C-alpha positions in Angstrom: 117.3 61.4 90.5 118.7 63.7 93.2 118.8 66.6 90.7 115.2 66.1 89.7 114.1 66.1 93.4 116.0 69.4 94.0 114.4 70.9 91.0 110.9 69.9 92.1 111.5 71.3 95.6 112.7 74.6 94.3 109.8 74.8 91.8 107.3 74.1 94.6 108.8 76.9 96.8 108.6 79.3 93.9 105.0 78.5 93.2 104.0 78.8 96.8 105.7 82.3 97.0 103.9 83.4 93.8 100.5 82.3 95.2 101.1 84.2 98.5 102.1 87.4 96.8 99.6 87.3 93.9 96.6 89.0 95.6 98.7 92.0 96.7 100.0 92.7 93.2 96.5 92.8 91.7 95.7 96.3 92.8 93.3 95.4 95.6 94.3 98.5 97.5 97.3 97.2 99.5 100.8 97.5 98.3 102.8 94.3 98.9 106.0 95.7 100.4 104.3 98.4 102.4 101.8 96.0 104.0 104.7 94.5 106.0 105.9 97.7 107.6 105.3 96.4 111.2 102.4 98.8 112.0 100.1 96.7 114.1 96.9 98.6 114.7 95.7 102.1 113.7 92.7 104.0 115.0 90.6 104.9 112.0 89.4 108.1 113.6 92.8 109.5 114.5 95.3 108.0 112.0 96.7 110.4 109.5 96.6 109.7 105.8 100.3 109.0 105.9 99.8 106.4 108.7 97.2 104.6 106.6 99.5 104.6 103.6 102.3 103.2 105.8 99.9 100.4 106.6 99.8 99.6 102.9 96.6 101.4 101.8 96.8 103.2 98.5 96.7 107.0 98.7 93.2 107.5 97.2 91.7 104.9 99.6 93.5 106.4 102.6 92.1 109.8 101.6 88.6 108.4 101.4 88.9 106.8 104.8 90.0 110.1 106.4 87.1 112.0 104.6 84.4 109.6 105.9 85.3 110.1 109.6 84.1 109.5 112.3 83.6 105.7 112.5 81.8 104.0 115.3 83.3 100.6 114.4 85.6 99.3 111.7 82.8 97.5 109.9 81.5 100.9 108.8 84.3 100.8 106.2 82.2 98.2 104.4 78.7 99.5 105.4 79.5 103.0 103.9 81.2 101.5 100.9 84.5 103.3 101.8 86.5 100.2 100.9 85.7 96.9 99.3 85.5 93.4 100.9 89.0 92.3 99.6 90.8 95.3 101.1 88.8 95.1 104.3 89.8 91.5 104.8 93.4 92.5 104.4 93.3 95.4 106.9 90.6 94.4 109.4 93.1 93.0 112.0 95.3 96.1 111.7 92.7 98.8 112.3 90.4 99.7 115.1 88.1 102.4 116.4 88.6 104.0 119.8 86.0 103.4 122.5 85.2 107.1 122.7 83.7 107.1 119.2 81.8 103.9 119.7 79.8 105.4 122.6 78.9 108.7 121.0 75.3 109.1 119.8 74.7 108.9 116.1 74.3 112.4 114.5 71.2 112.6 112.3 70.8 115.5 109.8 67.7 117.6 110.5 
């Protein structure tokens, strides 16, 4: 009986770990190991592509984020279709936009 309980406890832990890491391994834009680098918050308008990659964002998406600058707020990542909803949900608490950009007037092509 004790052996069965030990087996079930180990199996439960393995299943929980698999569920927690599953979304990262599906190619949603964030690398699993790199997402835990300890970087807390990056400014979307000043972070380098390497900084964004260190946050766990794939190279092609980091390049797209840099190309679409400036941002007035981080929701523009979704509004401009720069990243998808799944990636945005993973990075939204780790990115920001400086207050200088948020107060600038919108540039309209003439």
